[in-house]
Residue, then its C-alpha position, 0 to 999 in steps of 0.5 A: m685314116d682320118d675318116l675313121n668314125f665309130e660313133g653312133y654305131t647301131c646294129p641294122l637288125p635288133i639283137r634279141p637278149t636270148e640269142t647266142v653264138i652257135l657252131g654255125h656262126g663259124s661255118g663261113g656260110t649264111l650264119s657267118r654272113d649274118l654275124l658279120n652283117r649284124l655285128f662286126l661290119p657295122a661296128l668295125g668295118k666302116a673303114a674297110p671297103r674290101a672287108l669281104d675279101d681274103s685280105a685288106v689293102v692298106v696304103m703306106d707311103g704310096q706302096r699298097y700292102a695286103l694285111t690279113t689275120d686268121s685263127h686256127v682251131v682244127s680238130p684233130l691237130f694232126f690229120p692226113g696231109g697236114d696239121i694245125g701248124r702247116l694249116a696256120i702258115c698256108g692259110t695266112v699266106n694264101d689269104l695274102a696271095m688272093s689279093g695278088a700280094t707277095p707275102v713278106a712276114l707273118t706273126c703267130g700267137f699261140v693259146l696253149e692248154e695246160g697239159l699240152s705235150f711238149n712233143i706235140l708243140q715241137q712237131v707243130v712248130k717244126s711244121m710251121q717252120d717248114a711251111a714258111k720256108e716253102a712259102g718264102v716268108y718269115i715269122a716276124a713276131g709272136d705271142t704265147k698264152v697258157v690257159q688252165k686245163g679245159g680252157a682250150d682244146k690243146l692248142f689254138i693258133n692265130t696268125s697275121g700276115i703282110g705282103k706287098i701288092p705290085d703296081g698294076i694289080n687289082i684283084s678283088g671279089s668285087n672285080a669279076k667281069e662279064g665274060d670272065v672264065i672261072i678256073i679251079s686249081g684242082t680237086i675240091g673237098d679234099h681237106g674237109i673229108a681228110v679232117l673228118s676221116a681223121r676225127e671220126d676214124l671213118g676208115f676209108e679204104t682209099a687214103l684221103e689227104s688234105d690239100v693244105a699248101p701255100l699258093n703264093h708261087l702259083v699265084q705269081a706265075m698266074m699273074n705273070a701269064g695273064e689278067i686276073h680279076v678275082l682270086r679266092d681260096p674256097t676254105r670254110g663253106g667250100l667252093a659254092t660259098s666262095l662263088v656266091e660271095i663273089a657274085e654278090q660282091s661283083h653283082v654278076t651272074i655266074e654259071i658253073d658246069e657240074q660235070a666240069l667240077p674236079v672231085r676225087p672218087a674217094v671224096k665223092a664216095a665219102c660225100e655220098m655216104l655222109g650226105f654231103d655235097p662236095l661244093y660245100v666241103a672245105n679246101e685249104g690248098k685250092l684257089v678259084a680264079f676269074v680270068k680275062e677270057s683272052n688270057v685263059e689258055k696262057v694262065l691255064d697252061v702255066m698253072k698246069k706246069i706247077n705242082y699245086g695247079a697241075d689239075a687246074t680246069i675250067i668250071g664256068r664263066v660270068i654270064g651276066i651282070e643283071k643278077s647276083r647269083v650262081r647257077m649250075r648246069t647239072a649232069i642231067g641237063g638242067t640248071r639249079l641255083v647254088d647258095m651259101l652253106p646254110g649251117e654247119m657241115l664240118p665244125r673245126i676244120c680250119 
C-alpha cells in the first residue's frame, strides 16, 4: 500500500455551487456513474484498479481476499419474499461471490430510528441469522447507532464482508473475452417489482416475490464446472446497466437476444402497466456470467441442478472487441442499443 497518494486531488469536472444530490444518484445508472467519476474515484479510488467490480481484491501474505461493503435502505422493510435483513446478508455475500471468493465473515452496522419497534428489529435480526446460516458465513463484528425520530426511516443497515479467492481464479468485469457466452441464472425484475408492489399496495392478482438469495454456493459449483471470466449480480439499474458496465470495463461489444430474456408473466404485465422495462428493474438473487464458449454446456448443466440456478439460460455473447457497447436483437428482428438506466426508476429497492 506504499503507493497510496491522495495529494493534489482535483475533480475532472467542475462542481457547481448549486449542485445537490438527488435520488437518481443512487439508481446505479448514469447519475451514479457520474457521481463516482466526478467525486469518489478521483479522491478515493487511486489504489483500487477494480473499483467498478462488486468487490475489491486485496493481497495479504500471498493470499488474495475479496473485500466489499454495502448499505441497505429498502422501503418497506418487509416485502414479499424477503426483508431488509435477508437483503443485507445476501447482497454482501453475493458481492464477494462475484469475484469468485468464498465468503468467510461479515460485519454489520445498524442505524436505528428512535421509536423503532423491538418486534420489528427482532424479526430483521432473525432473518439475518437465517440468511447467514444458509450462506455459510458468520457475523464477526457489528455496531449500533440510534438517531432521533425523523433522522432515519426506521432502520438502515450497513454490511461489509471478506472472502478468500482460490488460486487460479481471476473473475472481473474487465475480463470478458470475444466469444464468451452470457448466461443469466434466472428470471429478471422479480425483486424490484415485488418491493414496488408492497410499497404502493398495487394489489397484483398474481403473487410476486423478491428473488433475494445467497448465490455463493451456486458460484462455487459453476467455477468447478468451467472457466468463467465475468460474474455480476444485476442489482440497482438491472441487467442492462450491468451489461453496459461490463462492456465498458472490458472494451467489448455484447449482443443479447430479447426473446431469450427470462421474464415472469406477472413481472412483464406489471412493467407494461407501469411503463417500465424489465431490463432496468433490480434483482437480488440473480447473476450474469460470461463463460468460455467451450465450457458453457457444463456450466449450464450444473446451474440447472441447483435451486437458485434452475431457470438459467443463455441470453447472448461477446461478439467483438472494437467498441464498448451492448446491443439487443429485438423480437421483431431488428437491433437496438442498450444503455444504462438514465435516472431513478425505483427508489429505495436495496
